[in-house]
LUMLOKOL-481198 format. One record per residue: x, y, z of N, C-alpha, C in turn; residue in three letters. Coordinates in steps of 0.2 Angstrom, whole numbers, padded with zeros to 4 digits, always signed. Layout:
N
XYZXYZXYZALA...
//
This chain:
97
+0475+1110+0968+0472+1115+0961+0470+1105+0958MET+0463+1105+0955+0460+1101+0952+0466+1098+0945PRO+0465+1090+0947+0468+1088+0941+0460+1084+0934ILE+0462+1085+0928+0459+1082+0926+0461+1078+0922ARG+0458+1068+0921+0460+1064+0918+0457+1059+0913VAL+0458+1063+0907+0454+1061+0898+0459+1050+0900LEU+0449+1046+0899+0451+1041+0899+0449+1038+0891ILE+0453+1034+0892+0448+1032+0883+0449+1025+0883GLU+0443+1023+0881+0440+1017+0882+0438+1013+0875PHE+0441+1008+0870+0438+1003+0866+0434+0999+0868ARG+0430+0997+0868+0425+0991+0869+0427+0985+0867ALA+0430+0977+0866+0424+0976+0863+0420+0975+0857LYS+0419+0975+0852+0414+0972+0848+0408+0973+0850PRO+0403+0977+0849+0397+0974+0852+0395+0977+0858GLY+0400+0979+0865+0401+0979+0872+0402+0985+0873MET+0400+0989+0873+0397+0995+0875+0397+0996+0881ARG+0388+0997+0879+0384+0996+0883+0384+0989+0887ALA+0389+0985+0888+0392+0984+0894+0396+0985+0897THR+0401+0989+0893+0407+0989+0898+0403+0997+0900LEU+0399+1003+0897+0394+1006+0901+0394+1008+0907LEU+0391+1003+0906+0388+0995+0911+0392+0994+0918GLN+0396+0993+0915+0403+0990+0922+0407+0996+0925ALA+0408+1000+0918+0411+1005+0922+0405+1010+0927LEU+0398+1009+0928+0391+1013+0935+0393+1007+0941ASP+0397+1001+0937+0395+0996+0946+0401+0997+0946GLU+0406+1001+0942+0413+1001+0948+0410+1007+0950HIS+0409+1014+0945+0412+1019+0952+0405+1017+0957VAL+0401+1014+0958+0395+1015+0963+0395+1012+0968ALA+0401+1005+0965+0403+1001+0969+0412+1005+0975ALA+0413+1010+0973+0420+1013+0973+0422+1019+0975HIS+0416+1022+0967+0420+1029+0970+0416+1033+0977GLY+0413+1031+0979+0411+1036+0987+0416+1036+0991GLN+0421+1032+0990+0425+1032+0995+0433+1034+0994ASP+0433+1034+0987+0440+1036+0982+0441+1039+0987VAL+0448+1043+0986+0451+1049+0994+0454+1052+0986VAL+0449+1057+0985+0450+1061+0981+0449+1064+0974GLY+0445+1059+0971+0438+1057+0966+0434+1063+0967TYR+0435+1067+0963+0428+1069+0964+0424+1072+0958LEU+0423+1067+0954+0416+1066+0950+0419+1062+0942GLY+0416+1060+0937+0416+1062+0933+0410+1062+0926SER+0413+1063+0921+0409+1063+0915+0409+1057+0911THR+0404+1054+0906+0405+1050+0900+0403+1055+0894ARG+0408+1047+0888+0404+1054+0883+0404+1050+0876TYR+0404+1051+0869+0403+1044+0867+0404+1047+0861GLU+0411+1045+0858+0413+1049+0851+0409+1048+0846PRO+0407+1053+0839+0405+1051+0837+0403+1047+0829ILE+0402+1042+0827+0404+1038+0825+0408+1035+0826ASP+0412+1031+0835+0414+1026+0837+0408+1023+0838GLN+0409+1018+0839+0403+1015+0844+0403+1011+0846PRO+0409+1008+0847+0413+1005+0852+0419+1010+0857ASP+0419+1017+0854+0423+1019+0859+0418+1025+0867HIS+0422+1023+0871+0420+1028+0875+0425+1031+0880LEU+0424+1038+0879+0428+1043+0883+0423+1045+0891VAL+0429+1044+0895+0428+1047+0904+0431+1052+0903GLU+0430+1059+0908+0436+1065+0910+0430+1063+0918ILE+0439+1064+0920+0438+1063+0926+0439+1068+0934ALA+0437+1069+0937+0443+1078+0940+0444+1072+0946GLU+0451+1075+0948+0455+1073+0954+0458+1079+0957TRP+0457+1074+0962+0460+1082+0968+0468+1086+0969GLU+0470+1080+0967+0478+1080+0965+0483+1075+0959SER+0487+1074+0960+0487+1069+0955+0492+1063+0959VAL+0493+1066+0965+0494+1061+0969+0490+1056+0972GLN+0483+1058+0972+0478+1056+0970+0477+1048+0968ALA+0474+1052+0959+0472+1048+0956+0478+1041+0956HIS+0486+1046+0958+0491+1037+0956+0486+1032+0965ARG+0491+1037+0967+0487+1030+0973+0481+1026+0973ASP+0473+1028+0966+0469+1025+0967+0467+1020+0963HIS+0474+1021+0956+0477+1018+0950+0480+1011+0951VAL+0485+1010+0957+0488+1008+0960+0485+1003+0967SER+0480+1005+0972+0479+0998+0976+0470+0997+0974LYS+0468+1001+0965+0463+0999+0962+0467+0991+0957ALA+0473+0994+0954+0476+0987+0950+0477+0982+0957LEU+0482+0984+0960+0484+0978+0967+0475+0973+0968ALA+0470+0977+0970+0464+0973+0971+0460+0971+0966ALA+0462+0972+0960+0462+0967+0954+0453+0973+0954GLY+0450+0975+0956+0444+0978+0957+0444+0984+0948THR+0446+0981+0942+0450+0986+0937+0445+0981+0932PHE+0446+0973+0936+0449+0968+0929+0442+0966+0928ALA+0436+0970+0926+0427+0967+0927+0429+0973+0921PRO+0433+0975+0920+0431+0984+0914+0434+0980+0912ILE+0441+0979+0910+0449+0978+0908+0445+0972+0902LEU+0441+0967+0905+0441+0960+0902+0434+0965+0896GLU+0431+0972+0897+0427+0972+0889+0432+0975+0888LEU+0438+0976+0887+0440+0983+0883+0445+0979+0877THR+0444+0980+0869+0450+0979+0867+0456+0980+0864ALA+0458+0986+0867+0463+0990+0866+0465+0991+0873ALA+0472+0996+0873+0476+0996+0883+0471+1001+0885PRO+0470+1005+0886+0467+1012+0890+0473+1018+0888LEU+0471+1023+0885+0472+1030+0883+0468+1034+0890LYS+0473+1033+0893+0474+1038+0900+0480+1042+0898VAL+0476+1048+0900+0484+1057+0901+0479+1062+0906THR+0484+1064+0909+0482+1067+0915+0484+1075+0913VAL+0477+1077+0915+0479+1087+0914+0478+1090+0918LEU+0480+1096+0918+0485+1102+0921+0481+1107+0922GLN+0477+1112+0924+0477+1118+0922+0482+1120+0917PRO+0479+1127+0915+0489+1135+0912+0488+1135+0918LEU+0492+1139+0920+0494+1143+0923+0495+1149+0922GLU
//
């Protein structure tokens, strides 16, 4: 059963558009080849101009973990992390049975 991953980003002040562009570039460059990645949708919280929220769908927890491990080791998240003002908040969600 697919899972969802909620990722909360806080961009450096005034850098949300740049962060969004970096996320788009990351998905364009790497998203199509990621095993288990089913897609994502991004949201902008109302009244929080430096925040972004992404909800990604994955085939399994393990597929998500494998991707994160490989991407961190390869440094592919570096351009995104350089634009953030705080650590990412990541919540992995599974449907209730």
